[in-house]
DRENTIGU-608309 format. One record per residue (C-alpha): z, x, y negated; residue in one letter. Coordinates in steps of 0.1 Angstrom, whole numbers, padded with zeros to 4 digits, always signed. Layout:
BEGIN
ZXYA...
This chain:
BEGIN
-0087-0204-0010X-0050-0210-0004X-0027-0198-0032X+0001-0201-0006X-0016-0175+0015X-0021-0153-0016X+0016-0155-0025X+0028-0149+0010X+0005-0119+0014X+0020-0105-0018X+0056-0110-0006X+0047-0094+0028X+0031-0063+0011X+0063-0059-0010X+0084-0062+0021X+0064-0036+0039X+0066-0012+0010X+0102-0017+0000X+0122-0023+0032X+0117+0013+0045X+0132+0025+0012X+0159-0003+0009X+0166-0017+0043X+0192-0042+0030X+0170-0055+0002X+0164-0092+0001X+0127-0098-0005X+0115-0134-0006X+0092-0158-0024X+0107-0177-0053X+0095-0209-0070X+0096-0196-0106X+0120-0192-0135X+0158-0192-0133X+0186-0212-0149X+0220-0197-0155X+0233-0216-0124X+0205-0202-0101X+0210-0167-0113X+0247-0170-0104X+0237-0182-0069X+0210-0155-0064X+0233-0128-0077X+0256-0133-0047X+0228-0117-0025X+0216-0086-0043X+0198-0063-0045X+0168-0087-0043X+0131-0089-0052X+0120-0125-0055X+0083-0130-0061X+0068-0160-0079X+0032-0169-0082X+0032-0182-0118X-0004-0189-0127X-0038-0193-0110X-0069-0191-0131X-0102-0203-0117X-0129-0191-0142X-0166-0189-0142X-0166-0151-0142X-0131-0142-0132X-0105-0158-0109X-0070-0144-0109X-0034-0151-0099X-0004-0139-0119X+0030-0130-0103X+0064-0121-0114X+0086-0101-0090X+0121-0107-0102X+0145-0078-0094X+0181-0087-0093X+0207-0060-0091X+0245-0061-0092X+0263-0031-0107X+0291-0013-0091X+0320+0003-0109X+0301+0036-0107X+0268+0021-0120X+0276+0004-0152X+0242+0012-0167X+0224-0005-0138X+0206+0027-0128X+0201+0013-0093X+0178-0014-0108X+0157+0013-0125X+0154+0031-0091X+0142-0002-0075X+0117-0007-0103X+0105+0029-0100X+0098+0022-0063X+0084-0013-0067X+0057-0005-0092X+0039+0019-0069X+0042-0005-0039X+0024-0032-0060X-0001-0007-0073X-0009+0007-0038X-0007-0026-0018X-0037-0035+0004X-0045-0069-0009X-0076-0082+0010X-0078-0110-0016X-0083-0091-0048X-0101-0063-0066X-0081-0031-0066X-0058-0020-0094X-0036-0044-0113X-0019-0043-0147X+0018-0041-0141X+0045-0046-0167X+0083-0043-0161X+0107-0059-0186X+0145-0058-0185X+0160-0092-0192X+0196-0078-0196X+0219-0100-0216X+0256-0103-0222X+0257-0134-0200X+0242-0115-0171X+0265-0085-0178X+0295-0108-0175X+0283-0114-0140X+0278-0077-0135X+0241-0084-0128X+0208-0073-0144X+0175-0090-0140X+0140-0074-0144X+0107-0092-0145X+0079-0072-0130X+0047-0090-0141X+0014-0083-0124X-0020-0100-0119X-0045-0099-0091X-0081-0104-0101X-0100-0119-0072X-0131-0102-0059X-0168-0111-0058X-0169-0113-0020X-0161-0140+0006X-0155-0139+0043X-0182-0161+0060X-0175-0165+0097X-0153-0134+0097X-0176-0110+0079X-0177-0101+0042X-0206-0114+0022X-0215-0108-0015X-0211-0141-0033X-0243-0136-0054X-0263-0140-0022X-0246-0172-0011X-0256-0205-0024X-0227-0225-0010X-0194-0210+0002X-0171-0240+0000X-0137-0235+0016X-0141-0198+0021X-0115-0172+0011X-0123-0149-0018X-0116-0113-0010X-0120-0078-0022X-0093-0055-0039X-0071-0057-0082X-0084-0048-0116X-0068-0034-0148X
């Protein structure tokens, strides 16, 4: 399984769900956490949703990947409370919840946390971390068709698929 493909599929699903609502939204993959300098750079191009694959767990009974979709929003003189960011979060969570991930078991736990600070406010920017996890399924595509993994002795190099779990 390619974690790069998983991350890219997640970013694509967010684009497909959010761009019809916010055509000028910047939606991209992101390598991970921010420094003060990178926030200043990223804040020049808001609103934005930057998605990072932060963790991949390969367990005996459960394989999963964890993401954070960072939502950056610059306030205007009319929006000093960053209400626009709350509108974006309110749209993003259902997009993640309803995404058609072929790589995971359906339904994912989603948490949104505001990372507002005085330093960010001085830049007229707010940052939200929308955390979510995909639990990978119990099926694999073998030669293009889905197969239950319990009936396969060897499936090296195949892609785990299915739908996200709470």
